[in-house]
C-alpha distance (Angstrom), angle and dihedral (degrees) to the residues before:
residue distance angle dihedral
M1 . . .
K2 3.76 . .
T3 3.81 116.4 .
R4 3.78 111.7 -120.3
C5 3.79 99.6 -157.6
N6 3.75 141.8 35.2
T7 3.79 98.8 -155.0
T8 3.78 114.7 120.3
V9 3.77 130.4 -168.1
E10 3.77 129.3 -160.9
L11 3.79 112.7 -108.6
V12 3.80 112.1 -146.5
F13 3.78 129.6 173.6
P14 3.81 120.8 -171.5
G15 3.78 105.9 -65.5
K16 3.80 95.3 -8.1
K17 3.79 130.4 85.0
M18 3.81 109.9 -149.4
G19 3.80 99.0 -174.1
N20 3.79 132.8 -118.9
V21 3.80 125.8 -35.8
K22 3.76 132.9 -176.6
Q23 3.79 111.9 -90.6
C24 3.77 89.9 -146.2
L25 3.81 95.4 71.3
F26 3.82 93.3 109.5
G27 3.80 93.6 52.0
S28 3.80 92.9 47.4
A29 3.80 91.7 47.4
L30 3.80 91.3 49.2
V31 3.81 91.4 52.6
N32 3.80 92.4 47.0
I33 3.81 93.7 49.6
R34 3.80 94.5 44.0
E35 3.80 92.6 48.4
S36 3.82 92.7 45.8
L37 3.82 87.7 55.8
Q38 3.81 88.1 48.9
I39 3.79 95.2 -126.8
S40 3.78 127.2 135.8
Q41 3.78 127.4 -128.3
Y42 3.81 86.2 -108.3
Q43 3.81 91.7 55.7
L44 3.79 92.7 47.0
A45 3.80 90.0 48.1
K46 3.81 90.2 53.9
R47 3.82 92.4 47.6
T48 3.80 93.7 49.7
G49 3.79 103.8 31.0
I50 3.81 88.4 -124.6
A51 3.80 118.1 136.5
E52 3.80 113.2 -102.6
E53 3.82 89.6 -131.5
Y54 3.82 90.4 56.5
L55 3.83 91.3 49.2
N56 3.79 88.4 53.0
K57 3.81 90.4 52.8
L58 3.82 90.8 49.3
E59 3.80 92.1 49.8
N60 3.80 91.6 48.4
S61 3.82 92.1 46.6
K62 3.78 93.5 -117.1
R63 3.81 90.6 123.9
E64 3.80 132.6 34.8
P65 3.81 115.0 -139.4
K66 3.77 123.8 -127.9
A67 3.80 119.9 -132.0
R68 3.81 94.2 -97.2
M69 3.81 90.2 53.3
I70 3.81 91.1 51.3
I71 3.81 89.1 52.0
R72 3.82 91.4 51.1
L73 3.80 90.6 48.9
G74 3.80 91.2 48.7
R75 3.76 91.0 52.5
G76 3.80 91.4 46.5
L77 3.78 89.5 51.7
R78 3.81 88.4 47.9
F79 3.81 96.5 -115.2
S80 3.79 94.1 130.0
R81 3.77 140.9 4.1
């Protein structure tokens, strides 16, 4: 899969520097999960009540989701009830 961004962030745990990781991990994971379930952005938008345009921005790492948005996405992807 092609990486959609070049932005990196420093990953640090208490007392231990882990190095840099791609900031776009959430967007890439969202695409992979959605595609593995064979649902479109449109279908996920309908399931979650999230605008399709916003989902596109999340998947392309142009927006970072807040916790409540991650919960809505999880429910839409049927990870929790």
